[in-house]
C-alpha positions as a Markdown table, in Angstrom:
| # | Residue | x | y | z |
|---|---|---|---|---|
| 1 | Met | 94.4 | 151.9 | 108.1 |
| 2 | Asn | 95.4 | 150.5 | 111.5 |
| 3 | Val | 93.6 | 153.4 | 113.2 |
| 4 | Phe | 90.4 | 152.7 | 111.3 |
| 5 | Ala | 90.7 | 149.0 | 112.1 |
| 6 | Lys | 91.0 | 149.7 | 115.8 |
| 7 | Leu | 88.1 | 152.1 | 115.6 |
| 8 | Gly | 86.0 | 149.5 | 113.8 |
| 9 | Gly | 86.9 | 146.9 | 116.3 |
| 10 | Phe | 86.0 | 149.2 | 119.1 |
| 11 | Leu | 82.6 | 150.0 | 117.6 |
| 12 | Leu | 81.9 | 146.4 | 116.9 |
| 13 | Ala | 82.7 | 145.5 | 120.5 |
| 14 | Arg | 80.3 | 148.2 | 121.8 |
| 15 | Val | 77.5 | 147.1 | 119.4 |
| 16 | Asp | 78.0 | 143.5 | 120.5 |
| 17 | Ser | 77.8 | 144.4 | 124.2 |
| 18 | Ala | 74.6 | 146.5 | 123.6 |
| 19 | Gly | 73.1 | 143.6 | 121.6 |
| 20 | Tyr | 73.9 | 141.2 | 124.4 |
| 21 | Val | 72.2 | 143.4 | 127.0 |
| 22 | Val | 69.1 | 143.8 | 124.8 |
| 23 | Asp | 69.0 | 140.1 | 124.2 |
| 24 | Leu | 69.3 | 139.4 | 127.9 |
| 25 | Leu | 66.4 | 141.7 | 128.7 |
| 26 | Val | 64.2 | 140.2 | 126.0 |
| 27 | Arg | 64.9 | 136.7 | 127.3 |
| 28 | Ala | 64.2 | 137.8 | 130.9 |
| 29 | Ile | 60.8 | 139.3 | 129.8 |
| 30 | Gly | 60.1 | 136.0 | 128.0 |
| 31 | Ser | 60.7 | 134.1 | 131.2 |
| 32 | Leu | 58.3 | 136.2 | 133.4 |
| 33 | His | 55.8 | 133.3 | 133.4 |
| 34 | Arg | 58.3 | 131.3 | 135.5 |
| 35 | Leu | 58.7 | 134.1 | 138.1 |
| 36 | Pro | 56.5 | 132.3 | 140.7 |
| 37 | Arg | 59.1 | 129.5 | 140.8 |
| 38 | Arg | 61.7 | 132.1 | 141.7 |
| 39 | Leu | 59.6 | 134.1 | 144.1 |
| 40 | Arg | 61.7 | 133.4 | 147.2 |
| 41 | Phe | 64.9 | 134.4 | 145.4 |
| 42 | Thr | 63.2 | 137.5 | 144.0 |
| 43 | Leu | 62.1 | 138.6 | 147.5 |
| 44 | Asp | 65.7 | 138.1 | 148.8 |
| 45 | Met | 67.0 | 140.3 | 145.9 |
| 46 | Ala | 64.3 | 142.9 | 146.7 |
| 47 | Phe | 65.4 | 143.0 | 150.3 |
| 48 | Asn | 69.1 | 143.4 | 149.3 |
| 49 | Ala | 68.2 | 146.1 | 146.8 |
| 50 | Gly | 65.7 | 148.0 | 148.8 |
| 51 | Val | 66.1 | 147.7 | 152.6 |
| 52 | Arg | 69.9 | 147.6 | 152.7 |
| 53 | Ser | 70.2 | 150.5 | 150.3 |
| 54 | Leu | 67.6 | 152.6 | 152.2 |
| 55 | Pro | 69.8 | 154.4 | 154.7 |
| 56 | Val | 72.3 | 155.8 | 152.2 |
| 57 | Thr | 69.5 | 156.6 | 149.8 |
| 58 | Met | 67.7 | 158.6 | 152.4 |
| 59 | Val | 70.8 | 160.5 | 153.6 |
| 60 | Val | 71.7 | 161.5 | 150.0 |
| 61 | Ala | 68.1 | 162.5 | 149.2 |
| 62 | Ala | 67.8 | 164.7 | 152.3 |
| 63 | Phe | 71.0 | 166.6 | 151.5 |
| 64 | Ala | 70.1 | 166.8 | 147.8 |
| 65 | Gly | 66.8 | 168.4 | 148.7 |
| 66 | Ala | 68.5 | 170.7 | 151.1 |
| 67 | Ile | 71.1 | 171.8 | 148.5 |
| 68 | Leu | 68.4 | 172.3 | 145.9 |
| 69 | Ala | 66.4 | 174.5 | 148.2 |
| 70 | Met | 69.4 | 176.4 | 149.3 |
| 71 | Gln | 70.8 | 177.2 | 145.9 |
| 72 | Thr | 67.4 | 178.0 | 144.5 |
| 73 | Gly | 66.4 | 180.0 | 147.5 |
| 74 | Ile | 69.5 | 182.2 | 147.4 |
| 75 | Glu | 68.5 | 183.4 | 143.9 |
| 76 | Leu | 64.8 | 183.7 | 144.7 |
| 77 | Arg | 65.5 | 185.8 | 147.7 |
| 78 | Arg | 67.2 | 188.4 | 145.5 |
| 79 | Phe | 63.8 | 188.8 | 143.7 |
| 80 | Gly | 61.7 | 188.5 | 146.9 |
| 81 | Asp | 59.9 | 185.4 | 145.6 |
| 82 | Thr | 60.8 | 182.7 | 148.1 |
| 83 | Ala | 57.2 | 181.7 | 148.4 |
| 84 | Val | 57.5 | 179.4 | 145.3 |
| 85 | Leu | 60.5 | 177.6 | 146.8 |
| 86 | Gly | 58.3 | 174.6 | 147.9 |
| 87 | Thr | 56.9 | 174.4 | 144.3 |
| 88 | Ile | 60.4 | 174.3 | 142.7 |
| 89 | Thr | 61.8 | 171.8 | 145.3 |
| 90 | Ala | 58.8 | 169.4 | 145.0 |
| 91 | Leu | 58.7 | 169.5 | 141.2 |
| 92 | Ser | 62.5 | 169.1 | 140.9 |
| 93 | Met | 62.6 | 166.1 | 143.3 |
| 94 | Cys | 59.7 | 164.3 | 141.8 |
| 95 | Arg | 60.5 | 164.9 | 138.1 |
| 96 | Glu | 64.3 | 164.3 | 138.1 |
| 97 | Met | 66.3 | 164.4 | 141.3 |
| 98 | Gly | 64.5 | 161.6 | 143.2 |
| 99 | Pro | 64.7 | 159.0 | 140.4 |
| 100 | Phe | 68.2 | 160.1 | 139.4 |
| 101 | Ile | 69.6 | 159.9 | 142.9 |
| 102 | Thr | 68.0 | 156.6 | 143.6 |
| 103 | Gly | 69.2 | 155.1 | 140.3 |
| 104 | Val | 72.8 | 156.2 | 140.8 |
| 105 | Ile | 72.9 | 154.8 | 144.3 |
| 106 | Leu | 71.5 | 151.5 | 143.2 |
| 107 | Ala | 73.9 | 151.3 | 140.4 |
| 108 | Ala | 76.9 | 151.9 | 142.7 |
| 109 | Thr | 75.7 | 149.5 | 145.4 |
| 110 | Val | 73.3 | 146.9 | 144.1 |
| 111 | Gly | 74.4 | 146.9 | 140.4 |
| 112 | Ser | 78.1 | 146.5 | 141.4 |
| 113 | Ser | 77.1 | 143.6 | 143.7 |
| 114 | Met | 75.2 | 141.8 | 141.0 |
| 115 | Ala | 78.0 | 142.2 | 138.5 |
| 116 | Ala | 80.6 | 140.9 | 141.1 |
| 117 | Glu | 78.4 | 137.9 | 142.1 |
| 118 | Leu | 77.6 | 136.8 | 138.6 |
| 119 | Gly | 81.1 | 137.5 | 137.4 |
| 120 | Thr | 82.5 | 135.3 | 140.1 |
| 121 | Met | 80.1 | 132.6 | 139.1 |
| 122 | Gln | 81.1 | 133.0 | 135.5 |
| 123 | Val | 84.9 | 132.8 | 135.9 |
| 124 | Ser | 84.5 | 129.8 | 138.3 |
| 125 | Asp | 82.4 | 127.9 | 135.7 |
| 126 | Glu | 79.3 | 127.9 | 137.9 |
| 127 | Val | 77.2 | 129.3 | 135.1 |
| 128 | Ser | 78.4 | 126.6 | 132.8 |
| 129 | Ala | 77.5 | 124.0 | 135.4 |
| 130 | Leu | 74.0 | 125.4 | 135.5 |
| 131 | Glu | 73.8 | 125.0 | 131.7 |
| 132 | Val | 75.1 | 121.4 | 131.9 |
| 133 | Met | 72.2 | 120.7 | 134.4 |
| 134 | Ser | 69.7 | 122.2 | 131.8 |
| 135 | Val | 69.1 | 125.2 | 134.1 |
| 136 | Asp | 68.6 | 128.4 | 132.1 |
| 137 | Pro | 70.9 | 131.1 | 133.7 |
| 138 | Val | 68.6 | 133.8 | 132.5 |
| 139 | Asp | 65.6 | 132.2 | 134.3 |
| 140 | Tyr | 67.6 | 131.3 | 137.4 |
| 141 | Leu | 70.0 | 134.2 | 137.8 |
| 142 | Val | 68.8 | 137.2 | 135.8 |
| 143 | Leu | 65.1 | 137.3 | 136.0 |
| 144 | Pro | 64.8 | 137.6 | 139.8 |
| 145 | Arg | 67.3 | 140.4 | 139.9 |
| 146 | Val | 65.7 | 142.4 | 137.1 |
| 147 | Val | 62.2 | 142.1 | 138.6 |
| 148 | Ala | 63.5 | 142.9 | 142.1 |
| 149 | Leu | 65.3 | 146.1 | 141.0 |
| 150 | Ala | 62.4 | 147.2 | 138.7 |
| 151 | Ile | 60.1 | 147.1 | 141.7 |
| 152 | Met | 62.3 | 148.5 | 144.4 |
| 153 | Cys | 63.7 | 151.4 | 142.5 |
| 154 | Pro | 60.3 | 153.2 | 142.2 |
| 155 | Leu | 59.5 | 152.4 | 145.9 |
| 156 | Leu | 62.8 | 153.9 | 147.0 |
| 157 | Thr | 62.2 | 156.9 | 144.7 |
| 158 | Val | 58.9 | 157.7 | 146.5 |
| 159 | Leu | 60.8 | 157.8 | 149.8 |
| 160 | Ser | 63.6 | 159.8 | 148.2 |
| 161 | Asn | 61.1 | 162.4 | 147.0 |
| 162 | Leu | 59.5 | 162.8 | 150.4 |
| 163 | Val | 62.8 | 163.0 | 152.3 |
| 164 | Gly | 64.3 | 165.4 | 149.7 |
| 165 | Ile | 61.3 | 167.7 | 150.0 |
| 166 | Tyr | 61.5 | 167.6 | 153.8 |
| 167 | Gly | 65.2 | 168.4 | 153.6 |
| 168 | Gly | 64.4 | 171.4 | 151.5 |
| 169 | Ser | 61.7 | 172.5 | 153.9 |
| 170 | Val | 64.2 | 172.5 | 156.8 |
| 171 | Ile | 66.6 | 174.7 | 154.9 |
| 172 | Ala | 63.7 | 177.0 | 153.7 |
| 173 | Glu | 62.6 | 177.5 | 157.3 |
| 174 | His | 66.0 | 178.0 | 159.1 |
| 175 | Asn | 68.0 | 179.7 | 156.4 |
| 176 | Leu | 65.6 | 181.4 | 154.1 |
| 177 | Gly | 62.8 | 182.4 | 156.4 |
| 178 | Val | 60.1 | 180.5 | 154.6 |
| 179 | Ser | 57.5 | 179.1 | 157.0 |
| 180 | Pro | 56.9 | 175.3 | 156.9 |
| 181 | Asp | 53.1 | 175.9 | 156.2 |
| 182 | Leu | 53.8 | 178.0 | 153.2 |
| 183 | Phe | 56.5 | 175.7 | 151.9 |
| 184 | Trp | 54.3 | 172.5 | 152.1 |
| 185 | Gln | 51.2 | 174.3 | 150.8 |
| 186 | Ser | 53.1 | 175.4 | 147.7 |
| 187 | Ala | 54.6 | 172.0 | 147.3 |
| 188 | Arg | 51.2 | 170.3 | 147.6 |
| 189 | Glu | 49.6 | 172.7 | 145.2 |
| 190 | Ala | 52.3 | 172.1 | 142.6 |
| 191 | Leu | 51.8 | 168.3 | 142.8 |
| 192 | Thr | 48.0 | 168.4 | 142.8 |
| 193 | Ser | 47.3 | 171.2 | 140.3 |
| 194 | Ser | 46.6 | 168.8 | 137.4 |
| 195 | Gly | 43.5 | 167.4 | 139.2 |
| 196 | Thr | 44.3 | 163.8 | 138.3 |
| 197 | Leu | 44.7 | 161.0 | 140.8 |
| 198 | Leu | 48.4 | 160.8 | 140.2 |
| 199 | Pro | 50.1 | 164.0 | 139.1 |
| 200 | Lys | 52.2 | 163.9 | 136.0 |
| 201 | Glu | 55.4 | 164.9 | 137.8 |
| 202 | Val | 54.9 | 161.9 | 140.1 |
| 203 | Tyr | 54.1 | 159.2 | 137.6 |
| 204 | Val | 56.7 | 160.3 | 135.1 |
| 205 | Gly | 59.3 | 160.2 | 137.9 |
| 206 | Leu | 58.2 | 156.7 | 138.9 |
| 207 | Phe | 58.3 | 155.5 | 135.3 |
| 208 | Lys | 61.8 | 156.8 | 135.1 |
| 209 | Ala | 62.7 | 154.9 | 138.3 |
| 210 | Phe | 61.2 | 151.7 | 136.8 |
| 211 | Val | 63.2 | 152.1 | 133.6 |
| 212 | Phe | 66.4 | 152.9 | 135.6 |
| 213 | Gly | 65.9 | 149.8 | 137.8 |
| 214 | Thr | 65.4 | 147.5 | 134.8 |
| 215 | Ala | 68.4 | 149.0 | 133.0 |
| 216 | Ile | 70.7 | 148.8 | 136.0 |
| 217 | Ala | 69.9 | 145.1 | 136.7 |
| 218 | Thr | 70.1 | 144.1 | 133.1 |
| 219 | Val | 73.4 | 145.9 | 132.4 |
| 220 | Ser | 74.9 | 144.6 | 135.7 |
| 221 | Cys | 73.9 | 141.0 | 135.0 |
| 222 | Ala | 75.2 | 141.2 | 131.4 |
| 223 | Ser | 78.5 | 142.6 | 132.6 |
| 224 | Gly | 78.8 | 139.7 | 135.2 |
| 225 | Leu | 77.9 | 137.0 | 132.7 |
| 226 | Arg | 80.5 | 138.3 | 130.2 |
| 227 | Ala | 83.3 | 138.4 | 132.7 |
| 228 | Ser | 86.5 | 136.4 | 132.0 |
| 229 | Gly | 90.0 | 136.3 | 133.1 |
| 230 | Gly | 89.7 | 135.5 | 136.8 |
| 231 | Ala | 89.7 | 138.2 | 139.6 |
| 232 | Leu | 90.8 | 140.9 | 137.2 |
| 233 | Gly | 87.9 | 140.1 | 134.9 |
| 234 | Val | 85.5 | 140.4 | 137.7 |
| 235 | Gly | 86.8 | 143.8 | 138.7 |
| 236 | Leu | 86.5 | 145.0 | 135.1 |
| 237 | Ala | 83.0 | 143.7 | 135.0 |
| 238 | Val | 82.0 | 145.6 | 138.1 |
| 239 | Gln | 83.6 | 148.8 | 136.7 |
| 240 | Ala | 81.8 | 148.4 | 133.4 |
| 241 | Ala | 78.5 | 147.7 | 135.1 |
| 242 | Val | 78.6 | 150.9 | 137.2 |
| 243 | Arg | 79.9 | 153.0 | 134.3 |
| 244 | Asn | 77.4 | 151.8 | 131.8 |
| 245 | Ser | 74.5 | 152.0 | 134.3 |
| 246 | Val | 75.2 | 155.6 | 135.2 |
| 247 | Ile | 75.5 | 156.6 | 131.5 |
| 248 | Leu | 72.2 | 154.8 | 130.7 |
| 249 | Ile | 70.5 | 156.6 | 133.7 |
| 250 | Ile | 71.4 | 160.0 | 132.2 |
| 251 | Val | 70.5 | 159.1 | 128.6 |
| 252 | Leu | 67.2 | 157.3 | 129.5 |
| 253 | Gly | 66.3 | 160.1 | 131.9 |
| 254 | Phe | 66.6 | 162.6 | 129.0 |
| 255 | Ile | 64.6 | 160.4 | 126.6 |
| 256 | Val | 61.8 | 159.8 | 129.1 |
| 257 | Thr | 61.5 | 163.5 | 129.9 |
| 258 | Trp | 61.6 | 164.4 | 126.2 |
| 259 | Phe | 58.8 | 161.9 | 125.5 |
| 260 | Phe | 56.4 | 162.9 | 128.2 |
| 261 | Tyr | 57.0 | 166.7 | 128.2 |
| 262 | Phe | 57.9 | 167.5 | 124.6 |
| 263 | Leu | 56.6 | 164.7 | 122.3 |
| 264 | Thr | 53.3 | 164.0 | 124.0 |
| 265 | Gly | 52.9 | 167.3 | 125.8 |
């Protein structure tokens, strides 16, 4: 019975944590009308999330596109069909790789920073001081971070897609003998074949990035606000923020893909 009691306690703790995250997100959405009052802070958060994460995001995206093109091109060359390499690289980057790479990097850099900052404020009673002064911590601390990351994640994803496709084109030209004109023509045709203003692969990927950014910020803020136990508690909060964010990125990425490509067609 002790084993079942521990299992039940573990499950209750996980459900309580998930409920806290959802409640925090709902409260942040309900505070959107106060966003103009936090505009300067939101812009600062957007700068920290976007501009300072840009170099590492671009480097990882370039090598991810290069690896994708290399591994795919090796197999395509066996069948003499390397002409479609641009199509595969462009679709893979826009549908999945671009949003996934950007989300993981933001979780590891910006999400951990948010959790550490709010966790330090929590264990030093600064959050309690805000409540004593009748300042809502969700409005003051959480809302700007959620909005900033929800905006910057799709913008960084666009750049990740472009840099990743370019990295794939370099490998295709120098290692697989595919001319840049053929590579970019096939990539362009793959992304414009639907005839719509914004191809499905692009807007699904951007929607994923928006969901990832919102989830990362909410989970990181929740981990920080629930920190306790001094410096050790802050470290555990950062660990939980990054771990849970990466898990959510994988799960939510699957759900969004299933919804757009299987449920709605």
